[in-house]
C-alpha positions in Angstrom: -20.6 21.3 11.9 -24.1 22.2 10.8 -27.1 20.4 12.3 -28.0 19.2 8.8 -24.6 17.5 8.5 -25.4 15.2 11.5 -28.4 13.7 9.7 -26.3 12.2 6.9 -24.2 9.2 7.8 -20.6 9.3 6.4 -20.5 5.6 5.7 -23.2 3.0 4.9 -23.4 -0.3 6.7 -22.0 -2.0 3.6 -19.0 0.2 3.5 -18.3 -0.4 7.2 -18.6 -4.2 6.7 -16.2 -4.0 3.8 -13.7 -2.0 5.9 -13.9 -4.5 8.7 -13.5 -7.6 6.5 -10.6 -6.0 4.6 -8.9 -5.1 7.9 -9.4 -8.7 9.2 -7.8 -10.0 6.0 -4.9 -7.6 6.2 -4.3 -8.5 9.8 -4.3 -12.2 9.0 -1.8 -11.6 6.2 0.5 -9.6 8.5 0.2 -12.3 11.2 1.1 -14.9 8.5 4.1 -12.9 7.3 5.4 -12.8 10.9 4.8 -16.6 11.3 6.6 -17.2 8.0 9.6 -15.2 9.1 9.7 -17.1 12.4 9.7 -20.3 10.4 12.7 -19.2 8.4 14.5 -18.0 11.5 13.9 -21.4 13.3 14.2 -23.5 10.1 10.8 -25.0 10.9 8.9 -26.2 7.8 5.5 -26.4 9.5 5.7 -22.7 10.6 6.8 -21.8 7.0 3.8 -23.6 5.6 1.3 -22.2 8.1 2.7 -18.7 7.6 2.4 -18.9 3.9 -1.2 -20.3 4.1 -2.1 -17.4 6.4 -0.6 -14.8 4.1 -2.5 -16.3 1.1 -5.8 -16.6 3.1 -5.5 -13.0 4.3 -4.9 -11.8 0.8 -7.9 -13.7 -0.5 -10.2 -12.4 2.2 -9.1 -8.8 1.7 -9.3 -8.9 -2.1 -12.7 -10.6 -2.3 -14.4 -8.6 0.4 -15.7 -5.8 -1.8 -17.3 -8.2 -4.3 -18.8 -10.5 -1.7 -20.3 -7.8 0.4 -22.2 -6.0 -2.4 -25.8 -6.1 -1.1 -28.8 -4.9 -3.0 -31.0 -3.1 -0.5 -34.7 -2.9 -1.1 -36.1 0.4 -2.2 -37.5 2.4 0.7 -40.7 3.3 -1.1 -41.8 -0.3 -1.1 -41.5 -0.8 -4.9 -40.0 -4.0 -6.2 -37.0 -3.3 -8.3 -36.4 -6.7 -10.1 
C-alpha cells in the first residue's frame, strides 16, 4: 500500500451510515422471521403478528435508508451552492 493511498478514505460517512442502517433493518427482518416461525411452531397468534410486523419494519428500514440518508454536504471552499 502506497502512502498516498492512506490519505484517501475508502468510504464516506454517508456510505458508512447507510451500511449501518441497512444492516440494522436486515437484522430486524431476520429476527422477525425467526419470531414468525416460532409463532407458527407454537400456534401463537401474537408471536405471528409481532414477527410479521418486525419483518415488514426491517424491510422498510433497509429499503428506505439510502434515500433518507442522502445528505448534501456544504462545499469546502465556502461557496454557497443553492
